[in-house]
C-alpha positions in Angstrom: 0.0 0.0 0.0 2.8 2.4 0.9 4.7 1.8 -2.3 1.6 2.4 -4.3 0.7 5.6 -2.4 4.2 6.9 -3.1 4.4 6.2 -6.8 1.0 6.2 -8.3 -1.5 9.0 -9.0 -5.1 8.4 -8.3 -7.5 8.0 -11.2 -11.0 7.4 -12.3 -11.9 5.3 -15.3 -14.3 6.8 -17.9 -14.5 4.0 -20.4 -12.3 1.5 -22.2 -8.7 2.5 -22.8 -6.0 2.0 -25.4 -4.2 -1.4 -25.2 -0.7 -2.5 -26.2 -2.1 -5.1 -28.7 -5.1 -7.3 -29.1 -3.6 -10.1 -26.9 -2.7 -7.8 -24.0 -5.6 -5.4 -24.3 -7.5 -6.5 -21.1 -4.3 -6.8 -19.0 -3.0 -3.5 -20.2 -6.3 -1.8 -19.4 -6.0 -3.1 -15.8 -2.4 -2.1 -15.6 -3.1 1.5 -16.8 -5.8 1.7 -14.1 -3.1 0.7 -11.5 -5.1 -2.4 -10.7 -2.0 -4.5 -10.4 -3.5 -7.6 -8.7 -6.0 -8.1 -11.5 -3.5 -7.1 -14.2 -1.1 -9.8 -13.0 -3.8 -12.4 -13.2 -4.7 -11.3 -16.7 -1.1 -11.3 -17.9 -0.6 -14.8 -16.3 -3.5 -16.1 -18.4 -1.5 -15.1 -21.5 1.4 -17.0 -20.2 -0.8 -20.1 -19.7 -2.1 -19.7 -23.2 1.4 -19.5 -24.7 0.9 -15.9 -25.8 3.5 -14.3 -23.5 6.6 -12.5 -24.7 9.3 -10.3 -23.1 6.7 -7.4 -22.8 4.3 -9.6 -20.9 7.0 -10.9 -18.6 8.2 -7.3 -17.9 4.6 -6.2 -17.2 4.2 -9.1 -14.7 7.5 -8.1 -13.0 6.3 -4.5 -12.8 2.9 -5.6 -11.4 4.6 -7.5 -8.6 7.2 -4.8 -8.1 4.5 -2.2 -7.5 2.8 -4.4 -4.8 6.2 -5.5 -3.4 5.7 -9.2 -4.0 9.4 -9.8 -4.3 9.3 -13.5 -5.0 6.9 -13.1 -8.0 8.7 -10.0 -9.2 12.0 -11.9 -9.3 10.4 -14.8 -11.1 9.0 -12.7 -14.0 11.9 -10.2 -14.3 14.2 -13.2 -14.7 12.2 -14.2 -17.8 11.9 -10.6 -19.0 15.7 -10.1 -19.1 16.2 -13.1 -21.3 15.5 -10.5 -24.0 16.9 -7.0 -24.1 15.1 -4.6 -21.7 15.1 -1.0 -20.7 17.8 -0.3 -18.1 15.2 0.4 -15.3 14.0 -3.2 -15.6 17.5 -4.4 -14.6 17.6 -2.0 -11.8 14.2 -3.1 -10.5 15.1 -6.7 -10.9 18.3 -6.1 -8.8 16.3 -4.4 -6.1 13.8 -7.3 -5.9 16.7 -9.8 -5.7 18.2 -7.8 -2.9 14.9 -7.8 -1.1 14.9 -11.6 -1.5 18.4 -11.8 0.0 20.1 -12.9 -3.2 23.0 -10.4 -3.2 25.1 -12.3 -5.8 22.5 -12.2 -8.5 21.4 -8.7 -7.4 25.0 -7.4 -8.0 25.0 -9.2 -11.3 21.9 -7.3 -12.5 23.2 -4.0 -11.1 26.4 -4.5 -13.1 24.2 -4.8 -16.2 22.4 -1.6 -15.2 25.8 0.1 -14.7 26.8 -1.0 -18.2 23.7 0.6 -19.7 23.6 3.7 -17.5 27.3 4.4 -16.4 26.6 8.0 -15.5 23.5 7.3 -13.4 24.2 8.3 -9.7 22.9 4.8 -8.7 25.5 3.3 -11.0 28.3 5.4 -9.6 27.3 4.6 -6.0 27.3 0.9 -6.7 30.6 1.0 -8.5 32.2 3.0 -5.7 30.9 0.8 -2.9 29.4 -2.5 -4.1 29.7 -4.0 -0.6 27.8 -1.3 1.3 25.5 -3.8 2.9 28.4 -5.3 4.9 29.3 -1.9 6.2 25.7 -1.1 7.1 25.3 -4.3 9.1 28.4 -3.3 11.2 26.8 0.0 12.3 26.0 0.4 15.9 22.3 -0.2 16.7 20.4 3.1 17.3 17.0 1.7 18.3 15.3 -1.2 19.9 12.1 -2.1 18.1 8.9 -4.0 18.7 5.8 -4.4 16.6 3.0 -2.1 17.8 -0.3 -3.6 19.0 -2.1 -0.9 17.0 -1.2 -2.8 13.8 -4.0 -4.6 11.9 -4.1 -7.3 9.2 -4.3 -4.5 6.6 -1.9 -1.7 5.7 -1.0 0.7 8.6 1.6 3.4 8.3 2.5 7.1 8.8 2.2 7.0 12.6 2.9 10.2 14.5 2.6 10.7 18.3 1.4 14.1 19.4 2.3 16.1 22.5 -1.0 15.0 24.1 -0.4 11.3 23.5 -2.6 10.8 20.5 -1.1 8.5 17.8 -2.4 9.3 14.3 -1.9 7.0 11.4 -3.3 5.9 8.1 -4.9 2.5 7.7 -6.8 0.3 5.2 -8.5 -1.7 8.0 -12.0 -0.5 7.4 -13.3 -3.5 5.4 -16.7 -1.7 4.8 -14.8 0.6 2.5 -14.6 0.1 -1.2 -11.4 -1.8 -2.2 -8.9 0.0 -4.4 -7.7 -1.9 -7.4 -4.0 -1.4 -6.8 -3.6 -4.0 -4.1 -7.1 -5.1 -3.4 -7.2 -3.5 0.1 -9.7 -0.9 1.2 -9.1 2.8 0.7 -7.0 4.5 3.4 -8.6 6.3 6.3 -7.1 8.4 9.1 -7.2 6.7 12.6 -6.0 7.7 16.0 -5.2 5.8 19.3 -4.3 7.1 22.7 -0.9 6.2 24.2 -1.3 5.3 27.9 1.1 6.0 30.7 2.6 2.5 30.5 3.2 2.9 26.7 0.4 0.7 25.6 -2.1 2.0 23.0 -5.9 2.1 23.1 -8.0 0.7 20.4 -7.7 2.9 17.3 -10.8 4.8 16.1 -11.5 6.6 12.9 -11.1 10.3 12.5 -14.5 10.4 10.8 -14.8 14.1 10.2 -11.8 14.0 7.9 -12.1 10.7 6.0 -13.5 10.7 2.5 -14.3 8.0 0.0 -10.7 8.4 -1.3 -7.3 7.8 0.3 -6.8 9.9 3.4 -3.6 10.6 5.4 -1.0 10.4 6.7 -1.1 13.5 8.9 1.1 16.1 10.6 0.1 17.9 13.8 1.6 21.2 15.0 3.3 21.2 18.4 0.4 23.0 20.1 -2.0 20.3 18.8 -4.3 22.9 17.1 -3.6 22.4 13.4 -3.3 19.3 11.2 -1.9 18.9 7.7 -2.9 15.8 5.9 -3.1 14.2 2.4 -6.2 13.4 0.5 -7.2 13.3 -3.2 -7.9 16.1 -5.7 -11.2 14.4 -6.6 -12.5 16.0 -3.4 -12.1 19.4 -5.1 -13.4 18.0 -8.5 -10.0 18.6 -9.8 -8.3 16.2 -12.2 -6.7 15.8 -15.6 -8.2 13.9 -18.6 -6.2 11.6 -20.8 -8.5 11.4 -23.9 -6.3 8.7 -25.5 -6.8 6.4 -22.5 -10.2 7.7 -21.5 -9.0 8.2 -17.9 -9.3 11.0 -15.3 -6.1 11.4 -13.4 -6.2 12.9 -9.9 -3.4 13.8 -7.5 -2.8 13.7 -3.8 -3.4 17.1 -2.3 -2.3 18.6 1.1 -5.1 19.8 3.3 -5.2 21.8 6.5 -7.7 21.5 9.4 -8.0 23.0 12.8 -9.0 21.6 16.2 -12.6 22.6 17.1 -15.2 21.9 19.8 -15.4 18.4 21.1 -11.8 17.7 19.9 -13.1 17.5 16.3 -11.1 18.6 13.3 -12.9 21.4 11.4 -12.4 24.0 8.6 -10.6 21.5 6.4 -9.3 23.2 3.2 -6.9 22.4 0.4 -3.6 24.3 0.4 -3.2 26.9 -2.3 0.1 25.3 -3.4 -1.6 22.1 -4.7 -1.6 21.5 -8.4 -3.4 19.2 -10.8 0.0 18.6 -12.4 1.6 16.7 -9.5 1.0 15.2 -6.1 1.9 16.6 -2.7 1.7 14.3 0.4 3.2 13.0 3.6 3.5 16.3 5.4 5.6 17.1 8.5 5.5 20.5 10.3 8.4 22.1 12.1 8.2 22.7 15.9 7.6 26.5 15.3 4.9 25.8 12.7 6.7 27.9 10.1 8.1 25.2 7.8 6.1 22.5 6.2 7.9 19.5 4.7 6.3 17.1 2.2 7.1 14.8 -0.6 6.2 15.6 -4.2 6.8 14.7 -7.9 6.6 18.3 -8.9 8.9 19.7 -11.6 12.3 20.8 -10.6 13.1 17.7 -8.5 16.0 15.3 -8.6 14.1 12.3 -9.8 10.8 10.4 -9.0 9.5 11.8 -5.8 11.5 14.2 -3.7 11.4 15.9 -0.3 10.5 19.6 -0.4 9.8 22.3 2.2 7.7 25.5 2.1 7.4 28.5 4.5 4.1 28.9 6.4 2.7 32.1 7.7 -0.9 31.6 8.7 -2.8 30.7 5.5 0.0 32.1 3.3 2.7 29.8 1.8 6.0 30.6 0.2 7.6 28.9 -2.9 8.4 25.2 -2.4 12.1 24.5 -2.1 13.7 21.2 -3.0 16.1 19.9 -0.4 18.6 19.0 -3.0 20.9 16.0 -3.5 22.0 15.8 0.2 18.5 14.3 0.7 17.0 13.5 -2.7 18.1 11.0 -5.4 17.1 10.1 -8.9 14.6 7.6 -7.4 12.0 8.2 -4.7 12.4 10.0 -1.3 9.2 10.3 0.8 7.8 10.4 4.3 9.8 13.3 5.7 9.6 13.9 9.4 11.3 16.9 11.0 12.1 16.6 14.7 12.0 19.3 17.4 15.8 19.6 17.1 15.6 20.0 13.3 16.8 16.5 12.3 15.0 15.1 9.2 14.0 11.5 8.9 13.0 10.3 5.5 12.6 7.1 3.4 14.4 6.4 0.2 14.7 3.6 -2.4 17.4 5.6 -4.4 20.2 5.5 -1.8 22.3 2.5 -1.0 20.8 0.5 1.8 19.5 -2.9 3.0 16.9 -3.2 0.2 13.5 -1.7 -0.7 12.9 1.6 1.1 15.2 2.4 4.0 14.9 5.0 6.7 17.6 7.8 6.6 18.4 10.7 8.9 19.7 14.1 7.6 21.4 16.6 9.8 21.2 20.1 8.1 23.9 21.5 10.3 26.6 18.9 9.4 25.0 18.2 5.9 25.3 14.5 6.8 22.8 11.9 5.6 23.0 8.5 7.4 21.2 5.2 7.1 19.7 4.5 10.5 20.7 0.9 10.2 19.3 -2.4 11.6 16.9 -3.3 13.1 14.8 -0.4 11.7 16.0 -1.2 8.2 15.7 -4.6 6.5 15.8 -5.9 3.0 12.1 -5.1 2.8 10.3 -1.7 2.7 11.0 0.3 5.9 9.5 3.8 6.0 7.5 6.7 7.6 9.7 7.1 10.7 8.6 9.7 13.2 10.2 10.6 16.5 8.7 12.4 19.6 11.8 13.9 21.3 9.8 14.9 24.4 8.6 11.3 25.0 11.7 9.7 23.6 9.8 7.2 21.3 9.6 6.7 17.6 7.3 4.9 15.2 7.8 3.6 11.7 6.3 1.1 9.3 7.6 -2.0 7.5 6.4 -4.8 5.4 9.0 -7.2 6.7 6.3 -9.6 7.7 4.4 -9.3 4.4 2.1 -6.4 5.4 2.6 -2.7 6.2 2.7 -2.8 10.0 3.5 -0.1 12.6 6.6 -0.6 14.8 7.8 1.3 17.9 11.4 2.4 18.0 13.0 3.1 21.4 16.4 5.0 21.2 19.6 3.7 22.5 22.1 6.1 24.1 20.1 9.2 23.7 19.4 9.3 20.0 
């Protein structure tokens, strides 16, 4: 769910869309709608009928890459690269092999990527330090971790603990909601739980006044608890783009602002003026003084896929978004920024060398140092959306290391 929420725009189907060819028409239609589970099934039928080629194998690999089914992604990418492929296929194949723990074959595919794209920053990083994983495993442990009892059997991520002990996060646990076609889970809603004095968490409840029929969350709360920033979809504003050739409406993820009202309810929700139908803005984090809003976006002017940006805040006025540059961002995706009270920035990246999948990094703007936070927070799977409450000395992050996006608690060692 997290991988999809990072990389894919929202969309509405109007009618049938253009297909690659007559054999792949149905599967391509599902893939273009981001319905990867059903698309994979449709492409697999072509394999069973003997109608598969390198394109079908690549599409199957991409389907499973997008839902982080590493085993199946490896299976189909292996068949795809039996024929010549675009360089990104080799890179994705290498990442899936790494997530499966097959470093020897992963390095082999990365070497092929390097040959095709020698000037790509990812190629240079690999060439300069192909054994980075050994070094990362030797780092001192920064956190003890445990799976949070707030996790469900559906996707849960983006947890943030407020000053008044409320833990907000996004979840697909509401099975009464319509399922999205990306991974066959319900649409995301915003939830909150209360953290008790002993560190346990109450049963999570929906933040019903904010949830829509689209994806909602994650959120950021100001230090005084009075203001929330959160993500939702541009369809709420009846704003989208049309692709006439594919007969689709493409929406984006917008940032919204709400204020705490009577009865602890969030009111006056409104879309930020810096949103655009041209790109998504999501995963907000607000500085302690409330004057700088961090977020991730694929807006023009970035380093690659999705980048970390910041913008000045003055009441309801916002400055010009500023990209954090290559000290944070790469040619791939950086997302889920979280700015601490002492101005350290946690973020997730799949474009920097790490354990595999998305890793959590920490950036110190004073020293200009970016560091992988290491094990056990990071694994060969997707690890992301790290937040840290300095006052209460506790962090939260999510990981799909057990096959599902779950929330974990991180307790610092030696005063992190």
